[in-house]
FIKOLZA-1660 file (N, C-alpha, C; in steps of 0.1 Angstrom, whole numbers, plus 5000, padded with zeros to 4 digits):
% residues 56
   i   px   py   pz ch aa at
   1 0723 8414 6534  A  M  N
   1 0714 8417 6523  A  M CA
   1 0713 8404 6514  A  M  C
   2 0724 8398 6512  A  A  N
   2 0724 8386 6504  A  A CA
   2 0716 8375 6510  A  A  C
   3 0716 8374 6523  A  W  N
   3 0708 8364 6530  A  W CA
   3 0693 8366 6528  A  W  C
   4 0689 8379 6529  A  L  N
   4 0675 8382 6527  A  L CA
   4 0671 8379 6512  A  L  C
   5 0680 8381 6503  A  Y  N
   5 0677 8378 6489  A  Y CA
   5 0675 8363 6487  A  Y  C
   6 0684 8355 6493  A  V  N
   6 0683 8341 6491  A  V CA
   6 0670 8336 6497  A  V  C
   7 0667 8341 6509  A  V  N
   7 0655 8336 6516  A  V CA
   7 0642 8341 6508  A  V  C
   8 0643 8353 6502  A  L  N
   8 0632 8357 6494  A  L CA
   8 0630 8348 6482  A  L  C
   9 0641 8344 6475  A  M  N
   9 0640 8335 6464  A  M CA
   9 0635 8322 6468  A  M  C
  10 0639 8317 6480  A  L  N
  10 0634 8304 6485  A  L CA
  10 0619 8305 6488  A  L  C
  11 0615 8316 6494  A  S  N
  11 0601 8317 6497  A  S CA
  11 0592 8319 6485  A  S  C
  12 0597 8325 6474  A  V  N
  12 0590 8327 6462  A  V CA
  12 0587 8313 6455  A  V  C
  13 0597 8304 6457  A  G  N
  13 0596 8291 6452  A  G CA
  13 0587 8281 6459  A  G  C
  14 0581 8285 6470  A  Q  N
  14 0572 8277 6478  A  Q CA
  14 0559 8275 6470  A  Q  C
  15 0552 8264 6473  A  S  N
  15 0540 8261 6466  A  S CA
  15 0528 8269 6470  A  S  C
  16 0528 8275 6482  A  S  N
  16 0517 8283 6486  A  S CA
  16 0522 8297 6492  A  S  C
  17 0513 8306 6492  A  I  N
  17 0516 8320 6496  A  I CA
  17 0519 8320 6511  A  I  C
  18 0511 8312 6519  A  V  N
  18 0513 8311 6533  A  V CA
  18 0526 8305 6537  A  V  C
  19 0529 8294 6530  A  G  N
  19 0542 8288 6532  A  G CA
  19 0554 8297 6528  A  G  C
  20 0553 8304 6517  A  G  N
  20 0563 8313 6514  A  G CA
  20 0565 8324 6524  A  G  C
  21 0554 8330 6529  A  A  N
  21 0554 8340 6539  A  A CA
  21 0561 8335 6552  A  A  C
  22 0557 8323 6556  A  A  N
  22 0563 8317 6568  A  A CA
  22 0578 8314 6566  A  A  C
  23 0582 8310 6555  A  V  N
  23 0596 8308 6552  A  V CA
  23 0604 8321 6553  A  V  C
  24 0598 8331 6547  A  F  N
  24 0605 8344 6547  A  F CA
  24 0605 8350 6561  A  F  C
  25 0595 8348 6568  A  F  N
  25 0595 8354 6582  A  F CA
  25 0604 8347 6591  A  F  C
  26 0604 8333 6591  A  F  N
  26 0612 8326 6601  A  F CA
  26 0626 8324 6597  A  F  C
  27 0629 8324 6584  A  L  N
  27 0643 8323 6579  A  L CA
  27 0650 8336 6576  A  L  C
  28 0641 8347 6574  A  G  N
  28 0647 8359 6569  A  G CA
  28 0645 8370 6579  A  G  C
  29 0633 8373 6583  A  V  N
  29 0630 8385 6592  A  V CA
  29 0635 8382 6606  A  V  C
  30 0632 8371 6612  A  L  N
  30 0636 8368 6626  A  L CA
  30 0651 8368 6628  A  L  C
  31 0658 8361 6620  A  P  N
  31 0673 8361 6622  A  P CA
  31 0679 8375 6620  A  P  C
  32 0674 8382 6610  A  T  N
  32 0679 8396 6607  A  T CA
  32 0676 8405 6619  A  T  C
  33 0664 8404 6624  A  W  N
  33 0660 8412 6635  A  W CA
  33 0669 8409 6647  A  W  C
  34 0672 8396 6650  A  F  N
  34 0679 8392 6661  A  F CA
  34 0694 8397 6660  A  F  C
  35 0700 8396 6649  A  V  N
  35 0714 8401 6647  A  V CA
  35 0714 8416 6649  A  V  C
  36 0704 8423 6643  A  A  N
  36 0704 8438 6645  A  A CA
  36 0702 8442 6660  A  A  C
  37 0694 8434 6667  A  W  N
  37 0691 8436 6681  A  W CA
  37 0704 8434 6689  A  W  C
  38 0711 8424 6687  A  V  N
  38 0724 8421 6694  A  V CA
  38 0734 8432 6691  A  V  C
  39 0736 8436 6679  A  I  N
  39 0745 8447 6676  A  I CA
  39 0741 8460 6682  A  I  C
  40 0728 8463 6682  A  R  N
  40 0723 8476 6688  A  R CA
  40 0726 8476 6703  A  R  C
  41 0723 8464 6710  A  N  N
  41 0726 8464 6724  A  N CA
  41 0741 8465 6727  A  N  C
  42 0749 8459 6719  A  K  N
  42 0764 8461 6721  A  K CA
  42 0768 8475 6720  A  K  C
  43 0763 8482 6709  A  L  N
  43 0767 8496 6707  A  L CA
  43 0761 8505 6719  A  L  C
  44 0749 8502 6723  A  R  N
  44 0743 8509 6734  A  R CA
  44 0752 8508 6747  A  R  C
  45 0756 8495 6750  A  R  N
  45 0764 8492 6761  A  R CA
  45 0778 8500 6761  A  R  C
  46 0784 8500 6749  A  R  N
  46 0797 8507 6747  A  R CA
  46 0795 8522 6749  A  R  C
  47 0784 8527 6744  A  R  N
  47 0781 8542 6746  A  R CA
  47 0779 8545 6761  A  R  C
  48 0772 8537 6768  A  A  N
  48 0770 8539 6782  A  A CA
  48 0783 8538 6790  A  A  C
  49 0791 8529 6787  A  E  N
  49 0804 8528 6794  A  E CA
  49 0813 8540 6791  A  E  C
  50 0812 8545 6778  A  R  N
  50 0820 8557 6775  A  R CA
  50 0815 8569 6782  A  R  C
  51 0802 8570 6784  A  E  N
  51 0796 8581 6791  A  E CA
  51 0800 8580 6806  A  E  C
  52 0800 8568 6812  A  Q  N
  52 0804 8567 6826  A  Q CA
  52 0819 8570 6828  A  Q  C
  53 0827 8568 6818  A  G  N
  53 0841 8571 6818  A  G CA
  53 0843 8586 6818  A  G  C
  54 0835 8593 6811  A  R  N
  54 0836 8608 6810  A  R CA
  54 0832 8614 6823  A  R  C
  55 0822 8609 6829  A  K  N
  55 0816 8615 6842  A  K CA
  55 0825 8612 6854  A  K  C
  56 0832 8601 6853  A  A  N
  56 0840 8598 6865  A  A CA
  56 0853 8606 6866  A  A  C
% end
């Protein structure tokens, strides 16, 4: 959350709206999405391994 706040403040300080939107997207949205995707895949993999353990 703090990272998104910092990036938001950085993007607000840009000289143009397009530049601010690009900064927010590339420095805020994409890294946050990537971290969430990695964590979700890890949890999904653990859940699948746990299900395989129960069936065996």
